[in-house]
C-alpha positions as CSV (number, residue, x, y, z in Angstrom):
1,M,117.7,114.2,36.9
2,T,115.8,117.4,36.6
3,V,116.8,119.5,33.6
4,A,116.5,122.6,32.5
5,T,116.3,122.9,28.4
6,T,117.4,126.1,26.1
7,S,114.7,127.9,25.1
8,A,116.0,129.3,21.0
9,A,113.1,129.4,18.7
10,P,113.6,126.8,16.0
11,A,114.7,127.3,12.5
12,R,112.5,128.8,10.5
13,P,111.4,125.1,8.1
14,K,111.7,124.7,4.4
15,A,109.2,127.0,2.3
16,L,105.9,125.2,1.0
17,T,107.5,125.9,-2.7
18,A,111.2,125.3,-1.7
19,Y,110.6,121.6,-2.9
20,R,111.7,119.9,-6.5
21,P,108.2,118.7,-7.5
22,F,107.4,115.6,-8.3
23,W,107.9,114.3,-11.8
24,A,103.8,114.3,-11.9
25,K,103.6,117.9,-12.1
26,R,103.8,118.0,-15.7
27,F,100.4,116.3,-16.2
28,G,99.2,120.1,-14.7
29,P,96.2,121.0,-12.2
30,A,92.9,119.0,-12.3
31,P,89.4,120.7,-12.2
32,F,88.8,118.7,-10.0
33,L,90.2,116.1,-8.0
34,P,89.5,113.0,-9.2
35,M,87.0,111.0,-7.8
36,S,86.5,107.9,-10.3
37,R,88.5,106.0,-12.4
38,Q,87.2,107.7,-15.5
39,E,88.4,111.4,-14.6
40,M,91.5,109.8,-13.7
41,T,91.7,108.7,-17.1
42,A,90.5,111.9,-18.9
43,L,93.3,113.7,-16.9
44,G,95.8,110.4,-18.0
45,W,96.7,109.6,-15.0
46,D,97.3,105.1,-14.8
47,S,97.0,106.0,-11.2
48,C,96.9,108.0,-7.7
49,D,100.5,108.8,-6.1
50,I,98.1,109.7,-2.9
51,I,94.6,108.9,-2.4
52,I,92.3,111.2,0.4
53,V,89.6,109.2,2.2
54,S,87.1,112.1,4.0
55,G,84.2,111.8,5.7
56,D,82.7,115.1,4.3
57,A,81.7,115.6,0.4
58,Y,83.9,116.9,-1.8
59,V,83.8,120.2,-1.8
60,D,87.0,122.0,-4.1
61,H,87.0,125.2,-1.6
62,P,90.0,126.8,0.3
63,S,87.4,126.0,3.6
64,F,87.4,121.8,3.0
65,G,90.5,120.3,4.3
66,M,90.5,117.8,1.4
67,A,90.3,120.6,-1.1
68,V,93.7,122.6,1.3
69,I,95.8,119.5,1.2
70,G,94.2,117.5,-1.9
71,R,95.6,120.7,-4.0
72,T,98.8,121.7,-1.6
73,L,99.8,118.6,-2.6
74,E,98.5,118.4,-6.3
75,A,100.8,121.8,-6.9
76,Q,103.7,119.6,-5.3
77,G,103.5,117.4,-8.4
78,F,101.9,114.6,-6.7
79,R,98.6,113.1,-8.4
80,V,95.8,113.6,-5.5
81,G,92.3,111.2,-5.7
82,I,89.0,111.6,-3.8
83,I,87.3,109.2,-1.8
84,A,84.2,111.2,-0.1
85,Q,82.1,109.4,2.3
86,P,82.8,105.9,1.0
87,D,80.1,103.2,2.2
88,W,82.3,101.8,4.9
89,H,80.5,98.6,5.2
90,S,83.4,96.6,2.8
91,A,87.0,97.5,1.4
92,E,85.2,97.9,-2.1
93,P,84.6,101.6,-2.3
94,F,88.3,102.6,-0.7
95,A,89.5,100.8,-4.2
96,A,88.1,102.4,-6.1
97,L,90.7,104.4,-7.5
98,G,93.3,101.6,-7.2
99,R,96.3,101.3,-5.2
100,P,98.0,104.7,-4.2
101,N,101.8,104.7,-5.4
102,L,102.8,106.4,-1.8
103,F,99.9,107.0,1.0
104,F,95.9,106.8,2.2
105,G,95.1,110.1,4.0
106,V,92.6,109.6,6.3
107,A,90.1,112.3,7.9
108,A,86.6,112.1,9.4
109,G,86.1,116.0,7.5
110,N,86.1,119.2,9.2
111,M,83.8,117.9,12.3
112,D,84.7,115.6,14.7
113,S,82.5,112.6,13.4
114,M,81.1,112.1,16.5
115,I,79.9,115.9,17.3
116,N,79.0,115.5,13.9
117,H,76.4,113.0,14.8
118,Y,75.2,113.6,18.0
119,T,73.9,116.4,20.0
120,A,75.2,117.8,23.6
121,D,72.8,115.9,24.7
122,R,73.8,112.6,23.2
123,K,70.7,112.6,21.0
124,I,71.5,111.5,17.4
125,R,71.1,114.9,14.8
126,S,68.6,114.2,12.1
127,D,70.7,116.1,9.8
128,D,74.7,116.7,8.3
129,A,75.5,119.9,7.4
130,Y,78.6,118.5,5.1
131,T,76.2,116.1,3.1
132,P,74.5,116.6,-0.5
133,G,70.7,117.3,0.7
134,G,71.7,117.6,4.4
135,V,71.3,113.9,4.7
136,A,72.3,112.4,8.5
137,G,74.0,108.5,8.6
138,K,77.2,109.1,5.6
139,R,80.0,108.6,7.8
140,P,80.2,106.5,10.6
141,D,80.9,106.9,14.1
142,R,84.8,107.5,15.0
143,A,85.0,107.5,10.6
144,T,89.1,107.8,10.9
145,L,89.3,104.1,12.7
146,V,86.8,102.8,10.8
147,Y,87.9,104.3,6.9
148,T,91.6,103.5,8.1
149,Q,90.9,99.6,8.7
150,R,89.0,99.4,5.3
151,C,92.0,101.1,3.6
152,R,94.5,97.8,5.4
153,E,91.9,95.8,3.6
154,A,91.6,96.8,0.3
155,F,95.7,97.5,0.5
156,K,97.5,96.2,4.0
157,D,101.0,97.2,2.6
158,V,100.0,101.0,1.4
159,P,100.9,103.4,4.3
160,V,98.1,105.1,6.3
161,V,98.3,108.7,7.8
162,I,95.7,110.1,9.7
163,G,94.8,114.2,10.4
164,G,91.6,116.3,10.4
165,I,90.5,117.6,13.3
166,E,89.1,114.4,14.9
167,A,92.8,112.8,14.8
168,S,94.3,116.0,15.6
169,L,91.9,116.7,19.2
170,R,92.1,112.5,20.1
171,R,96.5,112.4,19.1
172,I,97.0,111.3,23.1
173,A,94.6,109.7,25.6
174,H,91.4,111.6,25.9
175,Y,88.2,111.6,27.3
176,D,85.2,110.2,25.2
177,Y,81.9,112.0,26.2
178,W,80.0,109.7,24.4
179,S,81.4,106.5,26.1
180,D,82.0,108.5,28.9
181,K,85.6,107.5,29.7
182,V,88.9,107.5,28.7
183,R,90.0,106.3,25.3
184,R,93.7,105.5,24.3
185,S,95.3,107.6,21.5
186,I,93.6,107.3,18.3
187,L,96.7,106.2,16.8
188,V,96.9,103.4,18.8
189,D,93.4,102.5,17.9
190,S,93.4,103.2,14.3
191,K,96.5,101.3,13.8
192,A,97.5,103.8,11.3
193,D,102.2,104.4,10.3
194,L,101.7,108.2,11.3
195,L,99.3,111.0,12.6
196,V,99.7,115.0,11.2
197,Y,97.3,117.0,13.6
198,G,97.0,121.1,13.5
199,N,97.2,122.4,9.8
200,A,99.2,119.4,8.2
201,E,100.2,121.8,5.6
202,R,104.2,121.5,5.9
203,A,103.8,118.4,7.1
204,I,102.2,116.1,4.5
205,V,104.4,118.0,2.1
206,E,107.4,116.4,3.8
207,I,105.8,113.2,4.5
208,A,104.9,113.0,0.5
209,H,108.6,113.7,-0.6
210,R,110.3,111.5,1.6
211,L,107.9,108.7,0.8
212,A,108.1,109.3,-2.9
213,Q,112.0,108.6,-2.3
214,K,111.3,105.4,-1.0
215,K,112.0,106.3,2.4
216,P,109.9,103.3,4.7
217,I,107.0,105.2,6.7
218,D,108.6,104.5,9.9
219,S,111.8,106.5,9.8
220,I,109.9,109.8,9.7
221,T,109.7,110.6,13.1
222,D,111.4,114.0,13.2
223,V,108.3,115.6,11.3
224,R,107.1,118.8,13.0
225,G,103.1,118.3,13.8
226,T,103.5,114.5,14.1
227,A,102.9,111.5,16.6
228,F,104.3,108.4,16.1
229,L,104.3,104.9,18.0
230,R,107.7,103.1,19.0
231,K,108.9,100.8,21.1
232,P,110.5,101.8,24.1
233,D,114.1,100.4,23.6
234,D,114.2,101.9,20.2
235,P,118.2,102.2,19.2
236,A,117.1,105.9,17.8
237,L,116.4,106.9,21.9
238,A,120.3,107.8,22.0
239,G,120.8,111.3,22.6
240,W,117.6,112.1,23.6
241,F,117.1,113.8,27.7
242,E,113.6,112.4,29.3
243,I,111.7,114.8,31.4
244,D,109.6,112.3,34.0
245,S,106.1,114.2,34.4
246,T,104.1,110.8,35.4
247,E,103.8,112.2,38.7
248,V,102.1,115.2,41.0
249,D,103.1,116.3,44.3
250,T,106.4,114.6,43.9
251,P,109.8,116.0,45.4
252,G,112.2,116.3,43.6
253,H,116.5,115.0,44.8
254,V,117.4,116.7,47.3
255,D,121.7,115.7,48.1
256,A,122.5,114.5,51.7
257,L,124.0,117.5,53.9
258,L,127.5,117.5,54.6
259,S,128.1,118.3,58.8
260,P,129.9,120.9,59.5
261,Y,132.1,118.8,62.3
262,A,133.4,116.8,60.1
263,E,136.6,115.9,60.6
264,V,138.5,115.8,57.2
265,D,141.7,116.5,56.1
266,T,141.7,120.1,53.7
267,T,145.1,119.4,52.5
268,P,145.2,119.4,49.0
269,G,145.8,116.1,47.9
270,A,145.1,114.0,50.8
271,A,144.5,110.5,51.1
272,C,140.9,109.5,51.7
273,A,141.0,106.0,51.7
274,E,140.6,103.5,54.7
275,G,143.5,103.6,56.8
276,A,145.1,107.1,56.2
277,A,146.5,108.7,59.1
278,E,144.0,111.1,61.6
279,P,144.6,114.9,60.8
280,A,146.3,116.9,63.0
281,A,144.1,118.9,64.4
282,E,140.5,119.9,63.7
283,Q,139.4,122.0,60.8
284,P,135.9,123.7,59.6
285,V,135.1,122.0,56.5
286,R,135.9,123.9,53.2
287,L,132.6,124.0,50.6
288,V,133.8,124.0,46.9
289,R,130.4,125.3,44.4
290,R,130.7,123.3,41.6
291,A,130.7,125.6,38.4
292,L,127.9,125.3,36.3
293,E,127.7,124.9,32.0
294,H,128.0,128.3,31.2
295,Q,127.3,132.2,33.2
296,G,123.8,132.7,34.6
297,A,122.6,129.0,34.2
298,R,119.9,127.1,36.9
299,A,120.1,123.8,36.0
300,I,122.3,121.0,33.7
301,T,120.7,121.8,30.6
302,T,119.7,119.8,27.2
303,P,118.9,120.7,24.0
304,R,115.1,121.1,23.4
305,D,114.6,119.8,20.3
306,H,115.7,116.8,22.0
307,T,114.4,116.6,24.5
308,V,111.2,114.7,25.6
309,I,108.5,115.0,28.6
310,R,107.2,111.5,29.5
311,I,103.4,112.5,30.8
312,P,101.1,109.5,33.0
313,A,100.6,106.5,31.0
314,Y,97.0,106.0,29.4
315,E,96.7,103.1,32.0
316,Q,97.5,105.6,34.5
317,V,94.9,108.5,32.8
318,K,92.1,106.1,32.1
319,S,91.1,105.5,36.1
320,D,93.5,108.7,37.9
321,P,91.7,112.0,37.3
322,V,94.4,113.6,39.3
323,L,96.6,112.7,36.6
324,Y,94.7,112.6,33.9
325,A,94.2,116.6,34.8
326,H,97.9,116.7,34.5
327,A,98.7,115.2,31.8
328,S,95.8,118.2,30.2
329,R,97.9,120.5,31.4
330,V,101.3,119.3,30.2
331,L,99.9,119.3,26.9
332,H,98.5,122.3,26.8
333,L,101.4,124.3,28.0
334,E,103.3,122.9,25.6
335,T,101.7,124.5,22.3
336,N,104.0,126.7,21.9
337,P,105.9,126.0,18.1
338,G,108.6,128.4,19.5
339,N,109.6,126.3,22.8
340,A,106.6,123.3,22.9
341,R,109.2,120.0,23.6
342,A,108.3,116.4,22.3
343,L,105.7,114.5,24.5
344,V,105.6,111.0,25.0
345,Q,103.1,108.5,26.2
346,R,103.0,104.8,27.2
347,H,99.9,102.7,25.8
348,G,100.0,99.3,27.1
349,D,102.6,97.3,29.4
350,G,105.2,94.4,28.6
351,H,106.0,93.2,25.5
352,I,103.0,95.2,23.6
353,A,104.2,98.4,25.2
354,R,104.5,101.3,23.3
355,D,105.3,104.6,23.2
356,L,103.3,107.5,21.9
357,W,105.3,110.5,20.5
358,V,104.0,113.6,19.7
359,N,106.5,115.8,18.3
360,P,106.1,119.9,18.6
361,P,103.8,121.7,16.6
362,P,104.6,122.3,13.2
363,I,105.7,126.2,12.5
364,P,103.0,128.6,11.6
365,L,102.6,128.9,7.8
366,S,103.9,132.4,6.7
367,T,102.1,135.6,4.9
368,P,103.4,134.2,1.7
369,E,102.9,130.4,2.2
370,M,99.3,131.4,3.4
371,D,98.9,133.4,0.5
372,H,100.5,130.1,-1.5
373,V,97.7,127.6,-0.3
374,F,95.0,130.0,-0.9
375,D,95.8,131.3,-4.2
376,L,95.6,127.1,-5.5
377,P,93.1,126.6,-8.2
378,Y,90.2,126.3,-6.1
379,A,86.8,125.2,-8.5
380,R,85.2,126.8,-5.3
381,A,82.2,124.2,-6.3
382,P,80.8,120.7,-4.7
383,H,82.2,118.3,-7.6
384,P,79.9,117.9,-10.6
385,S,78.8,114.0,-9.1
386,Y,76.9,115.5,-6.5
387,A,74.7,118.1,-9.5
388,D,71.4,117.0,-9.7
389,A,69.2,116.9,-13.4
390,Q,69.5,120.6,-13.7
391,G,73.3,120.4,-13.2
392,S,72.6,122.4,-9.9
393,H,74.2,122.2,-6.5
394,D,71.0,124.7,-4.6
395,V,68.1,122.0,-4.4
396,A,68.2,118.6,-3.6
397,T,71.8,118.5,-3.0
398,K,72.6,121.3,-1.9
399,I,75.3,121.0,1.0
400,P,73.8,123.1,3.6
401,A,78.4,123.5,4.8
402,W,78.9,125.0,1.4
403,E,75.9,127.4,1.1
404,M,77.2,128.9,5.1
405,I,80.7,129.7,3.0
406,R,79.9,129.8,-0.2
407,F,80.4,133.2,-0.6
408,S,82.6,133.7,1.9
409,V,86.9,134.3,2.3
410,N,89.1,132.8,5.4
411,I,91.8,135.6,5.8
412,M,93.2,134.5,8.8
413,R,93.9,131.3,10.7
414,G,94.5,130.6,14.4
415,C,93.5,132.4,17.8
416,F,95.3,133.7,20.8
417,G,91.5,133.5,23.0
418,G,92.3,130.4,24.3
419,C,88.5,129.9,25.3
420,S,88.9,126.8,27.7
421,F,85.9,125.2,25.9
422,C,87.4,125.7,22.5
423,S,89.5,123.5,20.6
424,I,90.8,125.6,17.8
425,T,93.9,126.6,19.9
426,E,94.9,123.0,20.1
427,H,94.4,122.6,16.5
428,E,95.2,125.8,14.6
429,G,97.6,126.8,17.2
430,R,97.7,130.7,19.0
431,I,99.5,132.5,16.6
432,I,98.0,134.1,14.4
433,Q,98.8,133.3,10.1
434,S,97.1,136.2,8.5
435,R,97.4,136.3,4.4
436,S,98.3,139.2,2.1
437,E,95.9,141.9,1.4
438,D,96.2,141.2,-2.2
439,S,95.9,137.9,-1.8
440,V,92.3,138.4,-0.4
441,I,91.3,141.0,-2.7
442,R,92.0,138.2,-5.2
443,E,90.2,135.6,-4.2
444,I,86.7,138.0,-3.9
445,E,87.3,138.9,-7.2
446,D,87.7,135.3,-8.1
447,M,85.1,134.6,-6.2
448,R,82.6,137.8,-8.1
449,D,83.9,136.3,-11.4
450,K,83.6,132.4,-11.4
451,V,81.2,131.4,-8.2
452,K,77.8,130.9,-9.8
453,G,74.9,133.4,-8.0
454,F,76.9,135.4,-6.3
455,T,74.7,139.0,-6.6
456,G,77.4,141.2,-5.0
457,V,77.2,140.8,-1.2
458,V,80.5,138.9,0.4
459,S,78.6,136.9,3.3
460,D,81.5,136.9,5.5
461,L,85.4,138.2,5.8
462,G,87.2,136.3,8.4
463,G,88.3,133.2,10.4
464,P,88.0,131.8,13.7
465,T,87.9,135.1,14.9
466,A,86.8,138.6,12.9
467,N,89.6,140.8,14.2
468,M,92.8,138.9,14.9
469,Y,94.1,139.5,11.4
470,R,97.6,140.8,11.3
471,L,97.1,140.3,15.4
472,G,100.5,138.9,17.3
473,C,103.2,139.9,19.6
474,K,105.4,142.7,19.7
475,S,108.3,140.4,20.1
476,P,109.7,137.3,18.0
477,E,111.9,136.8,21.4
478,I,108.8,137.1,23.9
479,E,106.4,135.4,21.9
480,A,108.9,132.4,21.4
481,A,109.5,131.9,24.9
482,C,105.7,132.4,26.1
483,R,103.6,130.0,28.0
484,K,100.7,131.9,28.5
485,P,97.1,129.7,26.8
486,S,95.8,133.1,26.3
487,C,96.9,136.4,25.3
488,V,93.3,138.2,26.2
489,Y,93.1,136.2,29.4
490,P,92.7,137.8,32.2
491,G,93.3,141.1,30.7
492,I,94.9,142.2,27.1
493,C,99.2,141.5,27.6
494,P,100.9,144.4,27.6
495,N,102.9,143.1,24.5
496,L,100.1,142.2,22.5
497,K,99.4,144.4,19.0
498,T,95.9,145.4,18.6
499,D,96.3,147.3,15.8
500,H,93.1,147.0,14.1
501,G,94.4,149.5,11.0
502,P,95.4,146.7,8.3
503,L,91.7,145.3,8.9
504,I,90.0,148.5,8.1
505,K,92.5,149.4,5.0
506,M,91.2,145.6,4.0
507,Y,87.6,146.3,4.6
508,R,87.5,149.9,2.6
509,R,89.7,148.3,0.0
510,A,87.1,145.5,-0.8
511,R,83.9,147.0,-0.4
512,S,85.4,149.4,-3.7
513,L,85.6,146.4,-5.7
514,K,83.4,147.0,-8.7
515,G,80.7,144.2,-8.6
516,V,80.7,144.1,-5.1
517,K,77.4,145.8,-3.3
518,K,78.6,145.0,0.7
519,I,81.0,142.6,2.8
520,L,79.4,140.9,6.0
521,I,81.2,140.1,8.9
522,G,80.3,136.8,10.2
523,S,82.8,135.3,12.0
524,G,82.6,135.5,15.7
525,L,83.9,138.8,16.7
526,R,86.4,139.4,19.7
527,Y,85.3,142.9,21.5
528,D,87.3,143.0,24.4
529,L,90.2,143.3,20.9
530,A,87.6,145.8,19.6
531,V,86.8,148.1,22.2
532,Q,91.2,149.1,21.7
533,S,90.1,150.5,18.6
534,P,87.0,153.0,18.3
535,E,87.9,153.7,14.2
536,Y,87.1,149.9,14.1
537,V,84.2,149.7,15.4
538,K,82.6,152.7,13.4
539,E,84.3,151.0,10.4
540,L,82.2,147.9,11.6
541,V,78.8,148.8,12.4
542,T,78.5,151.9,9.6
543,H,79.5,148.8,7.0
544,H,79.6,145.5,7.9
545,V,77.0,144.3,10.3
546,G,73.5,143.2,8.5
547,G,71.1,144.0,11.1
548,Y,72.8,141.8,13.9
549,L,75.8,141.1,15.0
550,K,76.6,138.0,17.1
551,I,79.1,138.3,19.4
552,A,79.9,135.7,22.7
553,P,80.1,136.9,26.1
554,E,79.2,133.2,27.5
555,H,78.2,134.6,30.6
556,T,77.6,137.3,33.0
557,E,79.0,135.8,36.5
558,N,83.1,135.5,37.0
559,G,82.7,131.7,38.1
560,P,82.5,130.6,35.2
561,L,83.8,133.0,33.2
562,S,87.3,132.1,35.0
563,K,86.9,128.8,34.0
564,M,85.8,129.3,30.2
565,M,88.8,132.5,30.2
566,K,86.7,134.8,29.4
567,P,86.2,138.7,30.2
568,G,83.9,139.6,32.2
569,I,80.5,141.5,31.3
570,G,81.8,145.0,31.4
571,T,83.8,144.0,28.8
572,Y,80.2,143.9,26.9
573,D,79.1,146.5,28.1
574,R,81.8,148.8,27.2
575,F,81.6,147.4,23.2
576,K,77.5,147.3,23.1
577,A,77.9,151.2,24.2
578,M,80.6,151.8,21.4
579,F,78.2,150.1,19.2
580,E,75.4,151.8,20.1
581,Q,77.3,155.3,19.8
582,A,78.0,154.0,16.3
583,N,74.9,153.2,15.0
584,A,73.6,156.3,16.4
585,E,76.1,158.3,14.4
586,A,75.3,155.9,10.7
587,G,71.4,156.9,11.8
588,K,71.1,153.2,11.5
589,Q,69.0,150.8,13.7
590,Q,71.1,147.7,14.5
591,F,71.3,145.0,17.1
592,L,73.7,143.0,19.6
593,I,72.6,139.6,19.9
594,P,75.2,137.8,22.5
595,Y,75.3,134.4,22.8
596,F,75.9,132.0,26.2
597,I,76.9,128.8,27.2
598,A,74.6,126.8,29.7
599,A,76.4,124.2,31.9
600,H,80.0,124.7,31.2
601,P,82.4,123.3,34.4
602,G,82.3,125.8,36.9
603,T,78.6,127.0,36.5
604,R,76.6,127.0,40.1
605,D,73.0,126.7,39.2
606,E,73.1,130.7,41.1
607,D,75.2,132.1,38.3
608,M,72.6,130.6,36.1
609,M,69.4,132.2,37.6
610,N,71.9,135.2,37.5
611,L,72.3,135.1,34.1
612,A,69.1,134.8,33.4
613,L,67.6,137.3,35.4
614,W,70.1,139.5,33.7
615,L,68.7,138.5,30.2
616,K,65.0,139.2,31.6
617,R,66.6,143.0,32.4
618,N,67.3,143.2,29.1
619,G,64.9,142.2,26.8
620,F,66.6,139.0,25.6
621,R,65.0,135.8,24.4
622,A,67.4,133.3,23.4
623,D,66.1,131.2,20.8
624,Q,69.2,128.4,20.1
625,V,70.6,127.9,23.3
626,Q,74.2,126.1,23.7
627,T,74.7,123.5,26.3
628,F,78.6,123.0,27.0
629,Y,79.6,120.4,24.6
630,P,82.8,118.0,26.2
631,S,85.0,117.7,23.1
632,P,87.9,116.2,23.1
633,M,91.3,117.6,24.6
634,A,89.6,120.9,25.3
635,T,91.2,122.4,28.6
636,A,87.0,122.7,29.9
637,T,86.5,118.7,29.1
638,A,89.6,118.1,31.3
639,M,87.6,120.3,34.7
640,Y,84.6,118.3,33.4
641,H,86.0,114.7,33.5
642,T,88.2,115.5,36.4
643,G,86.3,117.7,38.3
644,L,89.7,119.9,38.9
645,N,90.6,123.0,37.5
646,T,93.2,122.6,35.0
647,L,94.1,126.1,34.4
648,R,95.9,126.4,37.5
649,G,98.6,123.4,39.5
650,I,97.6,120.1,39.9
651,H,97.6,119.0,43.3
652,R,96.1,115.5,45.7
653,D,95.5,117.5,48.4
654,S,93.9,120.8,49.3
655,R,95.5,123.4,47.0
656,A,94.0,121.6,44.1
657,E,90.8,123.5,43.3
658,K,87.4,121.9,42.6
659,V,85.2,122.6,40.3
660,D,82.1,122.7,40.3
661,I,80.9,120.1,37.4
662,V,77.3,120.6,35.6
663,K,76.1,116.3,34.8
664,G,72.7,114.5,35.2
665,D,70.2,115.1,32.5
666,R,67.9,116.8,35.4
667,R,70.8,119.8,36.0
668,R,71.9,120.0,31.9
669,R,67.9,120.7,31.5
670,L,67.6,122.9,34.7
671,H,70.7,125.2,32.9
672,K,69.0,125.6,29.8
673,A,65.5,126.1,31.4
674,F,67.6,129.5,32.8
675,L,68.8,130.7,29.4
676,R,65.1,130.2,27.6
677,Y,63.1,130.9,31.0
678,H,60.1,132.7,28.8
679,D,59.3,129.4,27.7
680,P,56.2,127.8,29.0
681,A,57.3,125.0,28.9
682,N,60.3,125.1,31.5
683,W,58.2,127.1,33.6
684,P,57.4,124.0,35.8
685,L,61.1,123.0,36.3
686,L,62.0,126.4,36.7
687,R,59.8,126.9,39.8
688,E,60.3,123.6,41.4
689,A,64.2,125.0,40.7
690,L,63.5,128.5,42.2
691,K,61.8,127.4,45.3
692,D,64.5,124.9,46.0
693,M,67.0,127.7,46.1
694,G,65.6,129.6,48.4
695,R,64.6,132.4,45.8
696,A,60.5,132.1,45.8
697,D,60.4,135.6,45.1
698,L,61.6,135.6,41.8
699,I,58.2,133.4,41.3
700,G,55.4,136.1,40.3
701,N,54.6,138.4,37.1
702,G,56.6,141.6,38.5
703,K,58.9,143.0,36.1
704,H,62.0,141.7,37.9
705,Q,60.4,138.4,38.7
706,L,61.9,135.7,36.6
707,V,58.9,133.0,35.9
708,P,55.2,133.7,36.5
709,T,52.6,132.6,38.9
710,W,51.0,130.6,36.4
711,Q,51.8,128.5,34.0
712,P,51.1,130.1,30.6
713,R,49.6,128.4,28.0
714,E,52.0,126.2,25.4
715,D,50.6,128.3,22.6
716,S,50.8,131.8,23.9
717,G,51.7,133.4,21.5
718,Y,55.7,132.2,21.2
719,Q,56.8,131.2,18.1
720,S,60.7,129.8,17.3
721,P,62.2,134.0,15.9
722,R,64.2,130.7,14.1
723,R,61.0,130.1,12.1
724,S,59.1,134.0,12.5
725,N,62.1,135.4,10.7
726,S,63.1,133.5,7.5
727,T,62.0,134.6,4.6
728,P,59.0,133.0,3.0
729,T,59.1,131.4,0.3
730,K,56.1,131.9,-1.0
731,A,54.1,135.1,-1.3
732,A,53.2,136.5,2.4
733,A,51.0,139.2,3.9
734,P,53.3,142.5,3.8
735,A,55.0,142.4,7.0
736,A,53.7,144.7,9.7
737,A,55.7,146.6,11.9
738,P,56.9,145.7,15.2
739,K,55.8,146.4,17.8
740,K,56.7,148.5,20.1
741,G,58.3,146.3,23.6
742,R,58.4,143.4,21.6
743,M,61.7,141.4,22.7
744,L,65.1,140.7,20.7
745,T,65.5,137.5,19.9
746,Q,69.1,135.5,19.9
747,H,68.8,134.8,16.6
748,T,68.9,137.4,14.5
749,G,68.5,140.6,17.0
750,L,65.6,141.6,15.3
751,P,61.9,142.4,16.1
752,P,59.9,139.3,15.0
753,R,58.0,140.2,11.8
754,E,54.7,138.9,10.5
755,T,54.8,136.0,8.0
756,G,51.0,135.5,7.2
757,A,51.5,132.1,8.5
758,R,48.6,131.0,10.7
759,P,49.2,130.1,14.1
760,A,49.4,127.0,15.4
761,P,45.9,125.1,16.8
762,R,45.3,125.8,20.9
763,K,45.9,122.4,22.7
764,P,43.2,121.8,25.1
765,Q,43.3,122.9,28.5
766,R,43.9,120.4,31.5
767,P,40.9,120.1,33.7
768,G,41.0,122.1,36.8
769,G,42.8,125.1,34.8
770,P,46.0,125.9,35.0
771,K,48.7,123.4,37.0
772,R,50.7,125.5,39.6
């Protein structure tokens, strides 16, 4: 039976600050959450209530997940310990803090451990930005699985709750790029008790208080933002309604039609039993419509909070790309906290079958709750155990990720852009959660007064997107009912507020603070929103750009842009014109640096060729090339795996839209080579490809041609701008003025400057002259 569900918005949940604190709150906040028994003893603790295990080094800063969750739980009165980057080869390091009274919280870190370890070409990375000294190899592959197993070995009876971005994006059966197959839900593989996804403050606080009340963890099945396993015949399923969405192109139930010529007795109370008397005369059939449950209803309704959608089972999606695409599409349609329903996916057959239940997403934090989380007593520094002999974190034990955000302030969460290659929406949601202006100002002042090395420059005032602060739907009712994956594609929704006034006001107040010399905007900028506010663009260019501004049009061609859900290049041109006008009015020379993606699903070779021509016409030489990385659960990853456009309806016939997928090393290298058309090493590949594409006219030395007739020498003067624009550590010769016509670079946007470094030695030329 097909059912419809009511769409009333969920009730506002209990506020984070409304819980009765746990008894251990009497100990007060710790300078740092303890990482050893000695630190616990110094705090007067005999045990930890909760122990967080993470693949990142412990930095007590609100940009690090373990610090946010740890401090949030500490504010509830719980004693929280940290086990950061443990040696996973035995269970001993996982028992270092003793047995936790309530549960282990396990996360791989701020990044998925596989993305942290491998490049988009599946090559092992040589560093780890979340480790002291940038040293690689301090966490295992699929860290959530390994850490959970070791926690079980250390204390088998302690509940384990997994979370973080790795668990969040692997909460259902998902395509895994590194093994090139569909894997089960990480909850099934890890054998943890519970999974929390998204920003988990609300869920983890509720879980902690219930466990503190001695409730068993398998009874916690109603917390939003969690996933758990249950048996198909669980008695608790009584009262639930299930919508079957395990197939595509399945027709609904059709009632048999009654014949208008049937001879029936229409007299009220007439018997229809066998042997009844024949009717006296033929009469037409009288059709009686059944009254529905309420006026205007179109189908039988069920309560949304007791309705679950069954998506195709793991055993189906692992071998059927169409059903995988369908399951991905259903998941992404059920991400609005205002109307999302629970999802269920079967894993296993027979007596081992279990249903994975994924509850609706958490209700976003209110502004007071966001202030509460960010106003907690963070030390804003790495744990003292990472300090070198001089007590510094700036040399051998420097944590690169900490350095990057050391003098930055996060002002909001979430993103309603919905870019198909990005996982922010799946993790943080598309409803913007903003801090108050006062809270942001307090953090800047705190950073100014307490953080060592602050010179008066705030490196970033942003978040997932720099200019979505306080933007959102004009109507809470419309927002709660909306099922669109993006508020800005294919155009900006008329119900979206695009007023940048609150952000401009905060910028002005922040830069007027005593001791603050400059505030830069380092987060990604949504330029299609910025063009709606000329005042914002002027404010940004005049006061908050440090020579160059990074933005991400991602491509120039409509084919790949439609699969990315990004605006056309014309919007970039509009922003560029406004940017240059504001530069001229401010008397400044600043540069826009556009970023692009190679090998995204839906990108033809011709699209990359046209992008390369655009780059050359506009004088850009890309240094750092971004290749599409199929991260778990992203919409573009479903396209990559299935070859189907999951932004449209999924079918098994010609109605399904096929997507050009860039697979194979040669083709991926070609798409990267088009972005770096200027690199002599790419000349042979591009020359061959242009001939195969029938575009040999682009081979030549003219300004409208893409690659030269002859292969340039490898040492033809090209040097990585990342190096040439670096500030030398030793005294160097005075920088010469950039030559007129020098190409801009993607990394900095500034003409490469002379550093005094000696040029690389010339390589001997091959016999017979240059290769043709």
